[in-house]
MILUMSE-928304 format. One record per residue (C-alpha): residue number from 1; residue in three letters; x, y, z. Coordinates in steps of 0.001 Angstrom, whole numbers, plus 500000, padded with zeros to 6 digits. Layout:
BEGIN
@num: NUM&residu: Ala&c1: X&c2: Y&c3: Z
...
This chain:
BEGIN
@num: 1&residu: Met&c1: 523839&c2: 477759&c3: 493035
@num: 2&residu: Thr&c1: 520481&c2: 479331&c3: 493286
@num: 3&residu: Asp&c1: 519599&c2: 481230&c3: 490978
@num: 4&residu: Ser&c1: 517430&c2: 484059&c3: 493108
@num: 5&residu: Pro&c1: 514337&c2: 484747&c3: 492532
@num: 6&residu: Lys&c1: 512960&c2: 487507&c3: 489948
@num: 7&residu: Leu&c1: 511311&c2: 490236&c3: 491934
@num: 8&residu: Gln&c1: 508018&c2: 491977&c3: 490678
@num: 9&residu: Thr&c1: 507179&c2: 495313&c3: 492200
@num: 10&residu: Ala&c1: 503616&c2: 497395&c3: 492809
@num: 11&residu: Ile&c1: 503188&c2: 500288&c3: 493869
@num: 12&residu: Leu&c1: 500453&c2: 500929&c3: 496002
@num: 13&residu: Ala&c1: 499007&c2: 503689&c3: 498576
@num: 14&residu: Ser&c1: 496582&c2: 503547&c3: 501451
@num: 15&residu: Gly&c1: 496519&c2: 505649&c3: 503273
@num: 16&residu: Cys&c1: 499252&c2: 506297&c3: 505684
@num: 17&residu: Phe&c1: 502081&c2: 504560&c3: 504687
@num: 18&residu: Trp&c1: 503019&c2: 502784&c3: 508547
@num: 19&residu: Cys&c1: 500001&c2: 501042&c3: 507747
@num: 20&residu: Ile&c1: 500867&c2: 499146&c3: 504399
@num: 21&residu: Glu&c1: 504395&c2: 498366&c3: 505710
@num: 22&residu: Ala&c1: 503056&c2: 496821&c3: 508372
@num: 23&residu: Val&c1: 501090&c2: 495013&c3: 506571
@num: 24&residu: Phe&c1: 503365&c2: 493813&c3: 503882
@num: 25&residu: Glu&c1: 506118&c2: 493448&c3: 505472
@num: 26&residu: Asn&c1: 504087&c2: 489738&c3: 507518
@num: 27&residu: Val&c1: 503471&c2: 488646&c3: 503289
@num: 28&residu: Lys&c1: 505807&c2: 485548&c3: 502589
@num: 29&residu: Gly&c1: 507202&c2: 486503&c3: 498884
@num: 30&residu: Val&c1: 507574&c2: 490513&c3: 499437
@num: 31&residu: His&c1: 511186&c2: 490365&c3: 499573
@num: 32&residu: Lys&c1: 511439&c2: 494545&c3: 500359
@num: 33&residu: Val&c1: 508962&c2: 497376&c3: 501240
@num: 34&residu: Glu&c1: 509774&c2: 500335&c3: 500789
@num: 35&residu: Ser&c1: 507554&c2: 503425&c3: 501965
@num: 36&residu: Gly&c1: 507794&c2: 506620&c3: 500114
@num: 37&residu: Tyr&c1: 506450&c2: 509829&c3: 498388
@num: 38&residu: Ile&c1: 504796&c2: 509124&c3: 494642
@num: 39&residu: Gly&c1: 502597&c2: 510562&c3: 492751
@num: 40&residu: Gly&c1: 503530&c2: 515174&c3: 493456
@num: 41&residu: Ala&c1: 504904&c2: 517682&c3: 491851
@num: 42&residu: Val&c1: 507823&c2: 518572&c3: 493874
@num: 43&residu: Ala&c1: 510752&c2: 516574&c3: 493805
@num: 44&residu: Asn&c1: 512469&c2: 514703&c3: 496496
@num: 45&residu: Pro&c1: 509873&c2: 515893&c3: 499436
@num: 46&residu: Ser&c1: 509872&c2: 515564&c3: 502776
@num: 47&residu: Tyr&c1: 507555&c2: 513696&c3: 504842
@num: 48&residu: Asp&c1: 506313&c2: 517854&c3: 506259
@num: 49&residu: Gln&c1: 506114&c2: 518636&c3: 502889
@num: 50&residu: Val&c1: 503593&c2: 516273&c3: 501941
@num: 51&residu: Cys&c1: 501612&c2: 515763&c3: 504850
@num: 52&residu: Thr&c1: 500138&c2: 519951&c3: 503842
@num: 53&residu: Gly&c1: 498908&c2: 518218&c3: 501251
@num: 54&residu: Arg&c1: 500644&c2: 520570&c3: 499552
@num: 55&residu: Thr&c1: 503128&c2: 518305&c3: 497178
@num: 56&residu: Gly&c1: 500314&c2: 516525&c3: 495235
@num: 57&residu: His&c1: 502470&c2: 512595&c3: 496889
@num: 58&residu: Ala&c1: 500820&c2: 510249&c3: 498018
@num: 59&residu: Glu&c1: 502071&c2: 508339&c3: 501067
@num: 60&residu: Ala&c1: 502531&c2: 504578&c3: 499216
@num: 61&residu: Val&c1: 504832&c2: 501815&c3: 499687
@num: 62&residu: Arg&c1: 507155&c2: 500264&c3: 497076
@num: 63&residu: Leu&c1: 507154&c2: 496532&c3: 497101
@num: 64&residu: Ser&c1: 509631&c2: 494189&c3: 495531
@num: 65&residu: Phe&c1: 508234&c2: 490614&c3: 495989
@num: 66&residu: Asp&c1: 508172&c2: 486950&c3: 494411
@num: 67&residu: Pro&c1: 505476&c2: 486003&c3: 491504
@num: 68&residu: Ser&c1: 506369&c2: 482974&c3: 492188
@num: 69&residu: Val&c1: 505652&c2: 482218&c3: 495496
@num: 70&residu: Ile&c1: 502794&c2: 485277&c3: 495639
@num: 71&residu: Ser&c1: 501060&c2: 486933&c3: 492360
@num: 72&residu: Tyr&c1: 499721&c2: 490126&c3: 491599
@num: 73&residu: Lys&c1: 496781&c2: 489597&c3: 491683
@num: 74&residu: Asp&c1: 496840&c2: 488381&c3: 495598
@num: 75&residu: Val&c1: 498928&c2: 491662&c3: 496035
@num: 76&residu: Leu&c1: 496113&c2: 493068&c3: 495451
@num: 77&residu: Gly&c1: 493612&c2: 491031&c3: 496912
@num: 78&residu: Ile&c1: 495639&c2: 492452&c3: 500760
@num: 79&residu: Phe&c1: 495345&c2: 495034&c3: 499616
@num: 80&residu: Phe&c1: 491727&c2: 495961&c3: 498754
@num: 81&residu: Ala&c1: 491414&c2: 494156&c3: 502019
@num: 82&residu: Thr&c1: 493529&c2: 495523&c3: 504189
@num: 83&residu: His&c1: 492253&c2: 499602&c3: 504082
@num: 84&residu: Asp&c1: 489052&c2: 500940&c3: 503260
@num: 85&residu: Pro&c1: 488953&c2: 502191&c3: 499135
@num: 86&residu: Thr&c1: 485847&c2: 504048&c3: 499717
@num: 87&residu: Gln&c1: 486859&c2: 506690&c3: 500802
@num: 88&residu: Leu&c1: 487613&c2: 509354&c3: 499417
@num: 89&residu: Asn&c1: 491200&c2: 511094&c3: 500085
@num: 90&residu: Arg&c1: 491128&c2: 509797&c3: 503835
@num: 91&residu: Gln&c1: 491796&c2: 506947&c3: 505621
@num: 92&residu: Gly&c1: 489494&c2: 507247&c3: 509541
@num: 93&residu: His&c1: 490934&c2: 510652&c3: 510694
@num: 94&residu: Asp&c1: 494301&c2: 510871&c3: 507752
@num: 95&residu: Val&c1: 492386&c2: 513052&c3: 505601
@num: 96&residu: Gly&c1: 493528&c2: 515216&c3: 502930
@num: 97&residu: Thr&c1: 495141&c2: 513730&c3: 499525
@num: 98&residu: Gln&c1: 498492&c2: 512534&c3: 500387
@num: 99&residu: Tyr&c1: 496090&c2: 509708&c3: 502066
@num: 100&residu: Arg&c1: 494760&c2: 508400&c3: 499237
@num: 101&residu: Ser&c1: 494107&c2: 504654&c3: 498301
@num: 102&residu: Ala&c1: 495684&c2: 504494&c3: 494738
@num: 103&residu: Val&c1: 497878&c2: 502223&c3: 492831
@num: 104&residu: Phe&c1: 500955&c2: 503931&c3: 490820
@num: 105&residu: Tyr&c1: 500887&c2: 501055&c3: 487633
@num: 106&residu: Gln&c1: 504330&c2: 500608&c3: 485692
@num: 107&residu: Ser&c1: 502803&c2: 499370&c3: 481881
@num: 108&residu: Glu&c1: 499193&c2: 499424&c3: 480807
@num: 109&residu: Ala&c1: 499195&c2: 495237&c3: 481663
@num: 110&residu: Glu&c1: 499650&c2: 495947&c3: 485220
@num: 111&residu: Lys&c1: 497045&c2: 498778&c3: 484668
@num: 112&residu: Ala&c1: 494130&c2: 496740&c3: 482849
@num: 113&residu: Glu&c1: 494404&c2: 493586&c3: 485647
@num: 114&residu: Val&c1: 493731&c2: 496599&c3: 488306
@num: 115&residu: Glu&c1: 490698&c2: 498259&c3: 486643
@num: 116&residu: Ala&c1: 489961&c2: 493972&c3: 486217
@num: 117&residu: Phe&c1: 489612&c2: 493310&c3: 490187
@num: 118&residu: Ile&c1: 488103&c2: 496561&c3: 490787
@num: 119&residu: Gly&c1: 485386&c2: 495105&c3: 488459
@num: 120&residu: Asp&c1: 485234&c2: 492148&c3: 490333
@num: 121&residu: Leu&c1: 484775&c2: 493673&c3: 493553
@num: 122&residu: Ser&c1: 482300&c2: 496372&c3: 492344
@num: 123&residu: Ala&c1: 480362&c2: 493323&c3: 490675
@num: 124&residu: Gln&c1: 480688&c2: 491247&c3: 493957
@num: 125&residu: His&c1: 479325&c2: 494302&c3: 496212
@num: 126&residu: Ile&c1: 482139&c2: 493661&c3: 498854
@num: 127&residu: Tyr&c1: 481760&c2: 497411&c3: 499968
@num: 128&residu: Asp&c1: 478432&c2: 499592&c3: 500747
@num: 129&residu: Arg&c1: 479674&c2: 502498&c3: 498143
@num: 130&residu: Gly&c1: 481740&c2: 503001&c3: 494772
@num: 131&residu: Ile&c1: 486145&c2: 502065&c3: 494506
@num: 132&residu: Val&c1: 487540&c2: 505114&c3: 495193
@num: 133&residu: Thr&c1: 490740&c2: 503666&c3: 494468
@num: 134&residu: Thr&c1: 492298&c2: 506116&c3: 491751
@num: 135&residu: Leu&c1: 494795&c2: 504550&c3: 489295
@num: 136&residu: Glu&c1: 498339&c2: 506508&c3: 488535
@num: 137&residu: Pro&c1: 501112&c2: 505899&c3: 486362
@num: 138&residu: Ala&c1: 503547&c2: 505289&c3: 487919
@num: 139&residu: Ser&c1: 505839&c2: 508678&c3: 488777
@num: 140&residu: Pro&c1: 509207&c2: 508951&c3: 490880
@num: 141&residu: Phe&c1: 509199&c2: 507345&c3: 494121
@num: 142&residu: Tyr&c1: 510910&c2: 508633&c3: 496829
@num: 143&residu: Val&c1: 511772&c2: 506531&c3: 499694
@num: 144&residu: Ala&c1: 510435&c2: 508385&c3: 503204
@num: 145&residu: Glu&c1: 513554&c2: 509353&c3: 506034
@num: 146&residu: Asp&c1: 515140&c2: 506635&c3: 507924
@num: 147&residu: Tyr&c1: 512410&c2: 507215&c3: 511381
@num: 148&residu: His&c1: 509690&c2: 505785&c3: 508695
@num: 149&residu: Lys&c1: 511220&c2: 502251&c3: 507907
@num: 150&residu: His&c1: 509788&c2: 499986&c3: 510207
@num: 151&residu: Tyr&c1: 507881&c2: 502730&c3: 512271
@num: 152&residu: Phe&c1: 505235&c2: 499778&c3: 513214
@num: 153&residu: Ala&c1: 507504&c2: 497117&c3: 514767
@num: 154&residu: Asn&c1: 509672&c2: 499483&c3: 516226
@num: 155&residu: Asn&c1: 506808&c2: 501602&c3: 518043
@num: 156&residu: Pro&c1: 504026&c2: 498955&c3: 518356
@num: 157&residu: Asn&c1: 502596&c2: 501167&c3: 521897
@num: 158&residu: Gln&c1: 502604&c2: 504746&c3: 520022
@num: 159&residu: Pro&c1: 499295&c2: 505217&c3: 520295
@num: 160&residu: Tyr&c1: 498481&c2: 505331&c3: 516692
@num: 161&residu: Cys&c1: 500210&c2: 502416&c3: 515735
@num: 162&residu: Ala&c1: 497855&c2: 500872&c3: 518758
@num: 163&residu: Ala&c1: 494620&c2: 502492&c3: 517553
@num: 164&residu: Val&c1: 494809&c2: 501946&c3: 513584
@num: 165&residu: Ile&c1: 497691&c2: 499604&c3: 512041
@num: 166&residu: Thr&c1: 497331&c2: 497082&c3: 515064
@num: 167&residu: Pro&c1: 493941&c2: 496315&c3: 513832
@num: 168&residu: Lys&c1: 494634&c2: 495939&c3: 509976
@num: 169&residu: Val&c1: 497462&c2: 493769&c3: 510701
@num: 170&residu: Val&c1: 494951&c2: 491306&c3: 512852
@num: 171&residu: Lys&c1: 492493&c2: 491204&c3: 510699
@num: 172&residu: Phe&c1: 495346&c2: 490821&c3: 507162
@num: 173&residu: Arg&c1: 496828&c2: 487380&c3: 510319
@num: 174&residu: Lys&c1: 493373&c2: 486134&c3: 510824
@num: 175&residu: Ser&c1: 491960&c2: 486954&c3: 506717
@num: 176&residu: Tyr&c1: 495229&c2: 486073&c3: 504654
@num: 177&residu: Ser&c1: 497632&c2: 483567&c3: 507294
@num: 178&residu: Gln&c1: 498248&c2: 481182&c3: 503927
@num: 179&residu: Tyr&c1: 500397&c2: 484282&c3: 503053
@num: 180&residu: Leu&c1: 502008&c2: 485021&c3: 506967
@num: 181&residu: Asn&c1: 505761&c2: 484800&c3: 506595
@num: 182&residu: Gly&c1: 507367&c2: 482055&c3: 509026
């Protein structure tokens, strides 16, 4: 009998959750990707409520991953490489606090690791502008409605998917091929 891996969780927001879900569903060692809402004041919000920008939630994903296959630092590397962490409360044409770049940390050690990672990125001058990704303590995570699950995989030819998500997935596959599933 084989022991099942001890999984770690990361909660990340980088604009529309369809984008980040599409990337992390391809990552070796990621066992589960759930799109949902976090960081707001309304219990069990709907997509329509979150889209107003008035609930305070971010569209995010909750990842379950095997740290013996991919480290949290490498998860962060993929996260920061596949969105623009210098855009405040937006990603491209998606505008509002619900589209903020954020890491929802679950411990002080995790928070310190993210702060160090952002510090390293800033010191390397990888971006032309400062990183505005927020670090927020994890709060209740509400899983999104079923029709959001595997959205890109189920709708690759939908215009938003083709124009916005496909380039992010292509960038991931090119830059992080060592983490590509299969």
